[in-house]
N, C-alpha and C positions, 0 to 999 in steps of 0.2 A: 613469624613475626607480623603483628598488626599494627595499625595506626591508631593513635588516640588523640583526641582533641581536647587541650587543656586550658584552663584559665587560672592564673596565679599572680601574686604580688612579688615584686622584686623587693631587695633590701631597702631601696629607696622609696618604696612604697607605690611604685608604678604598676598598673595592670598590664599584665602580658598575656597574650592568647598566641596559640600555635599548634603544630602537631608533632608528636613524638612516637617514635617506634619502640615496640616493647612487646613482650610475651603476654602481659596482662595489665589490667588497670593498676594493680598495686605495684607492680614493677615500673611502670610509667610514673606514678607518683613518687617512687623512690629515687628514680633518675631526676626528677624535677627538684627533689629536696636536696640532692647532692649537690645540685647547681646553686643552691641558696635561695630557692623560691619557696614561697609559702603558696601550697597548693589550695586552690578554692573548688576546683571540680575538673574531673578526668572522665571522658566519655569516649567510647570507640566511635570511629568514624562511620562505621557500618550503621551504628544504632543512631547516631544523630542524623545520618542520611535517610533512615526509615522513618525517623520521627517528623522531621520537617524538611522540606526541599530548601536548598540554598537560594538566597535572593538572587535573581536573574538567572537561575538554572533553566536550561532548555531542555525540550522533551528529548528523550533517548532516540536517537535516529537509528533507522535500520542498518545503515552502513557502519555506524559505530559498533553496533552489536555483531555483525559480520567480521568486522576487523578483529574484534577482541577474540572470538572464537576461532579465527584463522590463525592469530598468533598463539593461542593455546593448542590448537592442533599441531602447529609447527613444532613446539617446545616438545610436545610428546613424542613427535615423530623423529625427533633429534636425540632421544633417549633420556629426556629430563624427566624425573619422578613426577607423579601426579600432583600430589602435595606441594611440591616445591614450584611446579608450573601454575598451579592455581594461586599460590601466595605471591608469585611474580606478577601475575596479571592483576591482583588486587593492589598492587604497589605501582603498577604502571598506568592503569586506567585513569582517564580523567574525567569521566562523567560520574557524579556520586552515585547513580543508581548502579552503574557498573561496579565501583568501588565497594558498595555495601553487598552486592550480590556476590562477588568473588571472596569477600571476607566471610561471609555467611557459609558459603561452600567449603573455604578452608576450615572454618570452626566445625563443620559437619564432619569433614574428613578426619579431623583430629580426634573426634568422638567415636570413630569407627564407622561412620555412616557411609553408605556407597555414593559414588559420584553422581549417579543418575537420580538417586533419591534427593540428594542435596540441591541439585540442579531444579528439580521440580518444585521445590519450595523456595526457591531463590527470588521469584517474583519478576523474572525477565520475560518479556513479550516473544517468546520462542514459537515457532510453529509446533503443532503437536507431534510431529514425526521426529523431531530433535531428540527429546527424551527416550523415544523408542528406539532410535539408532544408537544412543549411547548405552542403552541396557543391552542390546545385541553386541556392542563392541565390548562390553565388560564380560559378556559370557564367553565370547570367542577369543579374548585376550587381545582384540585389535582396536583398542579405544581410540588410538591416534587416527587410524583409518577411518573408523566410523565418524568421528568429529569432522575429518576432511571431507567425507561425503556430505554430511549434514550441511557444512559450510557451501559446498558446491551447489547443493539444491537451494540454499537460501539466496546464494548470489544469482542463480538463474531466476528465482522468482523476482529478486529486485531489479534484474535486467529487464525482464518483460514489463514490470511496472513503469520503469524508466522510458522504455521504447514508446510505451502508450502515451505517456506525458509529453515526450519531446515530439512525436509525430502530430500531437492534437494542438501544440503550442500555436504554431504559425495559423491554422485555420481559426483557432478561438480568437487570436488577436485581430484577424482580418474580419471577422463577424462583429467583434465588439467595436472596432474602428467604423466599420460600415453603418451600424446601428447608431454610433455616436454622431455620425454625420447627418443621418436622416433626422435624428432628434434635434439637432441643431439647426436644420433647415426648418423643420416645424415650428420650432420655438423661437427663433430670431428672424428667419428670412420671411416666411410666409406671412406673419402678422403685419409686415410692412405694407402688404398690399391688401390688408383687411377693409381699408376704406372703400375698395371696389365694391364691396357687398352693398353699401348704401347708395352707390351710383347706379348700379345696374340690377334690375329686378329679375331679369331673365338670363342670369349667366348659365353656361353649360353645366351639366351635372358634374362632370369631373372638376371643374374650376371650383364650384361650390363646395364640393367634398373637400377639396384640398384646403381652402380658405377657412371653412368652419372647422375642419381639424386642427388646423393651426391656432385658431383663436381658443379652441377648447383647451389644447395643450398649454397655452399661455396662460389661460385663467385658472385651470385646475391642475397645475402642474404638480401640487403637493399630493394630490390624490394619485396620480400616475406613480409618483415616487414611492408612496406609500404601498401601493400594489406591487411595484417592482421589488421592494424590500420584503414585503410578504411572501411573494415567491421565491426569492433567494433564501429565506429563512426555511420555508417548506421543503426546497430541494436539499438543503443542509441537514435538515432532520431526517429526511428520506435516506441520504447517503450514510448518516450515522446509524441508522437503525439496520441491523444485519439482515432482518427478515425482509424489509421492504427493499433494501439494496439487492438482495438475492432475487427478488421477484422482478425488479427493474432490469437486471442482468439477463434474466430469461427471457423476458420481453424483447431484448436487443437480439435474441436468436432468431426472431421472426422477420426481421429485416433482411432485404435482399442480399448485399454484400457485407455489411457489418455483422449480420447473424451467421454466416458461414465462418468469417474471422474469429469470431467468439467461441464458436464451437471447436475449432481447430485449436485455438489457444487454451481451452480448458482440458482438452484431450492430451495435448503436449504436457500440460502440467501434471494431470493425473498419471500418464505413463511413465514420466520421469521420476516422480516421487514412488511410484510402485516398483520400478527397477531398482531404485537406491535401496529401498527396503529389502527387496528380495536378495540384492547382492550383499547385504550385510546380516544374512540368515535369519531375518524376521519371518515367522511363520506365514504362510499365504493369507489365511483368513484374517489375521491380525493386520497385515499389510494392505489387504484389500479395504478394510475398515478406515485405516489412516489415510489411504490415498483417496478414498471417497470424500474425507473432509477437505481436501484441496479443491472441491468442485464447488463453484458458487451457485449455479441454477439448482433450484429445489427438484424440478422435475428430473433432471439429469442425476441429481443425487439419489433420487428415489428408485431409478432404474438401476443405477449401481448398487444399492442396498438389496435390490432383488437379485442381481447378479451374484451377489455374495451369498444369499440364501441358496440359490442354486447350485453353486460350487460346494457348499456345505453338505449338500444332499448328494453330491457325486458326479454332477455334470461337470465337463471339461470347461475351462475358462472361455476359451474361444467360442464354444458353443453358447454358453451363458451370455456372454457379450453380445453374439449375433441374435439371439433370440430377443433381447431387449433394444437392438438396434441402437448401440451406443457408439460404434466406430464404423469406418468406411471398409469396403471390401478388402483394401489393402491392409488395414489394421487387423482384421480377422485372420487373414493368412499369416501375417507376422507372429501373431499371438499362438496360432496354431503350430507353426514351424518351432517356435519357442519352446512349447510344451513337449512336443515329440523328441525334440533334440536335447533337451535339458538345458538349453540356452535362453530360457525367457527373459531374464534380465537384459541380456543383449539386445534381443528382438524388442523389447520394450523401450529401451534407449533409441534403437532404430525408428521405431514408431514415432517416438518424441521428436526427434530431428526432423523427420518428414512433416510432422504437423507444424513444428517451428517454422521451417522453411515456408511451407505453404501459407501459414499465418502471416508472415511478413509480407509475402506477396499480395495477400488480399488487403492488408493495411495499405499497402502502396497504392492498390486499385481503388480503395476507398478514398484516400487522400486526392488521387488524380480526379476523383468525381466530385469531392467535396469543395475543392478550391474554386474550380470554374462555376460551380452551382452557386456558391456564397456571392462570388463577384457578379453573376447575373441577376441574382435577387436583389443585392443591394444597388446594383446600378439601375435594374428596373424600378425600384422604389424612387430612387433620385430623379429618374427620368420622368415618372408619372407625375412627382411634385412640380418639376419645371414644366411640364406640359400643361399641367392644371393652371399654374401662374401665367403662363403666355396665353392660354385660352382667356383668363380673366382680363388680362391686359387688352388683348384685341377687342373683346366683347364690350368693355368700358369705352373704347375708342369709337366703337360702332353706334353706341348710344349718343356719345357727345357729337359726332358727325350728324 
C-alpha cells in the first residue's frame, strides 16, 4: 500500500488536496471518483518528494535515519516480513526523504529486487558499510541482526560526534565571549582616551600601541569585519571539502595532546567497523577496505591500504599492521591473539573499547588544558589593554604637571 497526493474538485467546485492510500495511481483515482470528486492529478508521495522538497522541509538528520532503521531492525527481529516492515516504515516516517526512500524500496521489493540493491539506490546518506552488512545478512539469512549491527555502529559514530561537539561547546563559548570583550574594549573604551595622543608626544610604547590600535579599529572596523567574514567563509569551505578537511584532521595528529586523542578516536572507529563487518561474515579483504573508508586522515588511510595489500599477499593481519605502525603494542597483541584463537571480531571490539576510553581521557585532559589557557590568554589581553590605558593617563598627567 502506497500513498498518493491528489488534487481534485468537489461537487460544489471547491479545490481539494490531500493524500490517499492505494495500491496504484489508478486505484487511487477510482477511490476519489467513488467519493464524488473530479480528479485533476494523482502522484505518489515518493515521486513528489524526489521531484521537489516540501516548503520548509529540513535536512534529514542522522538521528532520524538511525531511528528509522532501528525500527526496521526491530520489526524484522519480531518476525515481521521484510516487505511489510518496509511498507510500515514508509507509512510511519515523517521526513519526506525517508518516505520517498522506503516507498522506493518497497516498490523494488515488489519487483523482486533484493533489499540491499533497493537500499543502495534509495538515495539515503548511509555509511558505506551499511549496504555491505545488509548483503551479508541476506546471504546468511540474518538480515535483522545485520541491520541491528549496522544501527549500533551508526549510533556509535553519532555518539562520538556528539561527545566532541558537547566537549568543545563551553571552550568555544568562553573564547568567543573573551574575544568579544577584547573587541568591545578596543572599539568603545580605548577611543575615549584617544585625545591623550595629542596631549603627550612621548607616550610609552605600550600605551601608544594600545591607543593607536583602538583608533585603527574604530576607523577601519568595516575592513576588520570583512577580513573576519572572509576567514569564516574560507574555514567553512575547507570543512565542506572532504580532501581539505582530511588534511586538516591529519595536521591535528601532530599536536601534543589533541593529536594522540585523534589517533585513538580513529583507531577505535576503524576497529569497531572491522569487528562488526567480520561478525556478519563479510570477507576479510572486503571488510578491510570498508573499514579503511572510516578513517579520515589520508596518511593513515594510505598505510591501511598497504596493510590490505600485504594481507592479500599472505601476511598475517597483526604483522601487516605492525609493519605499517598503525596501532599500539597492545593493539598488535589483541589482533594477534584474535587471529590465533579465531576470535578476531571480539578482540577488535576490545581494542575499540580500549581506544574509546583512552580517547575520552585524552579529551578530558585537552579540555583541562584548554579552558585555563583560554582564560589566561583573554585575561592577559584585557590586562595589557588596561595597563596601556593607565600608562597613557599617567604619562599625560606628568606632561600637564
